C-alpha positions as CSV (number, residue, x, y, z in Angstrom):
1,M,43.6,60.6,43.3
2,Q,45.2,61.7,46.6
3,A,49.0,61.8,46.8
4,T,50.3,59.8,49.7
5,A,53.4,61.0,51.4
6,T,56.1,58.4,51.4
7,P,57.6,58.0,54.8
8,T,61.2,59.3,55.0
9,P,63.6,56.7,56.4
10,N,65.6,57.6,59.4
11,P,68.9,59.1,58.5
12,P,71.9,56.9,58.9
13,V,73.1,56.6,62.5
14,C,76.8,56.9,61.4
15,T,77.6,59.9,59.2
16,P,80.4,59.3,56.7
17,R,82.7,61.5,58.8
18,L,81.9,59.5,62.0
19,L,82.3,56.2,60.1
20,K,85.8,57.4,58.9
21,S,86.7,58.4,62.4
22,L,85.6,55.0,63.8
23,R,87.6,53.2,61.1
24,A,90.6,55.3,61.9
25,V,90.3,54.1,65.5
26,A,90.0,50.6,64.2
27,V,93.2,50.9,62.2
28,F,94.9,52.4,65.3
29,E,93.8,49.4,67.5
30,A,95.0,46.9,64.8
31,V,98.3,48.7,64.6
32,K,98.7,48.5,68.4
33,G,98.0,44.7,68.1
34,V,100.6,44.3,65.4
35,L,103.2,46.1,67.4
36,V,102.5,44.1,70.5
37,L,102.6,40.9,68.5
38,A,106.0,41.9,67.1
39,V,107.3,42.5,70.7
40,G,106.0,39.0,71.6
41,C,107.8,37.5,68.7
42,G,110.9,39.4,69.8
43,L,110.6,37.9,73.3
44,L,110.4,34.4,71.8
45,G,113.6,35.2,69.9
46,L,115.3,35.6,73.3
47,L,114.7,32.0,74.3
48,H,117.8,30.2,75.4
49,K,119.9,33.4,75.1
50,D,121.6,35.8,77.6
51,A,119.0,38.6,77.7
52,H,121.2,40.8,79.9
53,S,124.1,41.0,77.5
54,I,121.7,41.5,74.6
55,A,120.1,44.4,76.5
56,E,123.5,46.0,77.2
57,E,124.5,45.6,73.6
58,F,121.2,47.2,72.4
59,I,121.6,50.1,74.8
60,S,125.1,50.9,73.7
61,S,124.2,50.4,70.0
62,I,121.7,53.3,70.2
63,N,124.2,55.4,72.2
64,L,122.3,55.6,75.5
65,D,124.1,55.7,78.8
66,P,123.6,52.3,80.5
67,A,123.5,54.0,83.9
68,G,120.7,56.3,82.8
69,K,117.2,55.9,84.4
70,Y,115.3,54.1,81.7
71,P,118.2,52.2,80.2
72,K,119.1,50.9,83.7
73,I,115.5,49.8,84.3
74,F,115.5,48.0,81.0
75,I,118.8,46.2,81.8
76,D,117.8,45.4,85.3
77,L,114.6,43.8,84.0
78,T,116.6,41.3,82.0
79,D,118.4,40.0,85.2
80,N,115.4,37.9,86.2
81,I,114.3,36.7,82.8
82,T,113.7,33.0,82.3
83,D,112.5,31.0,79.3
84,G,109.2,30.4,81.1
85,R,108.7,34.1,81.7
86,L,109.5,34.9,78.1
87,I,106.9,32.3,76.9
88,F,104.3,33.7,79.4
89,F,104.8,37.3,78.2
90,A,104.8,36.2,74.5
91,G,101.5,34.4,75.3
92,L,100.1,37.6,76.8
93,A,101.1,39.5,73.7
94,V,99.1,37.0,71.6
95,V,96.1,37.4,73.8
96,Y,96.3,41.2,73.8
97,T,96.8,41.1,70.0
98,M,93.7,39.0,69.5
99,F,91.7,41.4,71.7
100,R,92.8,44.4,69.7
101,F,92.1,42.6,66.3
102,V,88.6,41.7,67.5
103,E,88.0,45.2,68.6
104,A,89.3,46.6,65.4
105,Y,87.1,44.3,63.3
106,G,84.0,45.2,65.3
107,L,84.7,49.0,65.0
108,W,85.3,48.6,61.3
109,K,82.0,46.9,60.9
110,E,80.2,49.4,63.2
111,R,79.3,46.8,65.8
112,A,77.9,48.3,69.0
113,W,79.6,45.6,71.1
114,A,83.0,46.8,69.7
115,E,82.2,50.4,70.5
116,W,81.3,49.4,74.1
117,L,84.5,47.4,74.3
118,A,86.6,50.3,73.0
119,L,84.8,52.7,75.4
120,V,85.5,50.5,78.4
121,S,89.1,49.5,77.5
122,G,90.0,53.1,76.6
123,S,88.4,54.5,79.8
124,I,90.3,52.0,82.0
125,Y,93.6,53.8,81.0
126,L,92.4,57.3,81.7
127,P,93.0,57.4,85.5
128,I,96.3,55.7,85.1
129,E,97.5,58.2,82.5
130,V,96.3,61.1,84.6
131,Y,98.2,59.7,87.6
132,E,101.4,59.1,85.5
133,L,101.2,62.6,84.2
134,Y,100.7,63.9,87.8
135,T,103.8,62.0,89.1
136,E,106.0,62.8,86.2
137,F,105.1,65.3,83.5
138,S,106.1,64.6,79.9
139,W,104.7,65.9,76.6
140,G,104.5,62.3,75.4
141,M,102.1,61.5,78.3
142,V,100.1,64.6,77.5
143,L,99.8,63.4,73.9
144,A,98.8,59.9,74.9
145,L,96.2,61.2,77.3
146,L,94.7,63.5,74.8
147,A,94.6,60.8,72.1
148,N,92.9,58.4,74.6
149,I,90.4,61.1,75.6
150,G,89.7,61.7,71.9
151,V,89.1,58.0,71.2
152,V,86.9,57.5,74.2
153,G,84.9,60.6,73.4
154,L,84.5,59.6,69.7
155,V,83.3,56.1,70.6
156,A,80.9,57.5,73.3
157,Y,79.5,59.9,70.7
158,A,79.0,57.0,68.3
159,L,77.2,55.0,70.9
160,F,75.0,58.1,71.8
161,R,74.1,58.5,68.1
162,K,73.0,54.9,67.9
163,R,70.8,55.3,71.0
164,V,69.4,58.7,70.1
165,P,69.4,59.1,66.3
166,L,69.1,62.7,65.1
167,N,66.5,63.8,62.6
168,N,67.6,66.9,60.8
169,G,69.8,67.9,63.7
170,F,67.0,67.6,66.3
171,P,66.2,64.7,68.6
172,P,62.8,63.0,67.9
């Protein structure tokens, strides 16, 4: 009797390490969605209130100079706030949150469409982040840019692995 060789199945496309990394990105995207949703709810809490005086109180409560660059921008933005604009921006926050939750779900479940979505949505920010870093350097912007490059690179690698699965470290 002749022994027949059993065909070896293709190795999994996502290694456990890559899967953990994709799931970490999924959690990150979900957290971003939760934070934006919280901001949207906060905006709804400003309905029928004097946003300018609330902004001034907030700035002074955290011991910032109201005449400083960013506190002044924040306070000036509240001068033109209307209830309609608050509702509009709260609605945008809900849409953004839904987008991030759908992306997070797809990444968690290893869906290629979610990986493409993450790749495109992350890549859109790269030129903006480089420009912002060029116009005004800050270590926070460097960190954001590096994190975004890491996410885009990871998702691109995951998509590449699905397109060209590796067999024992070598392409077929």
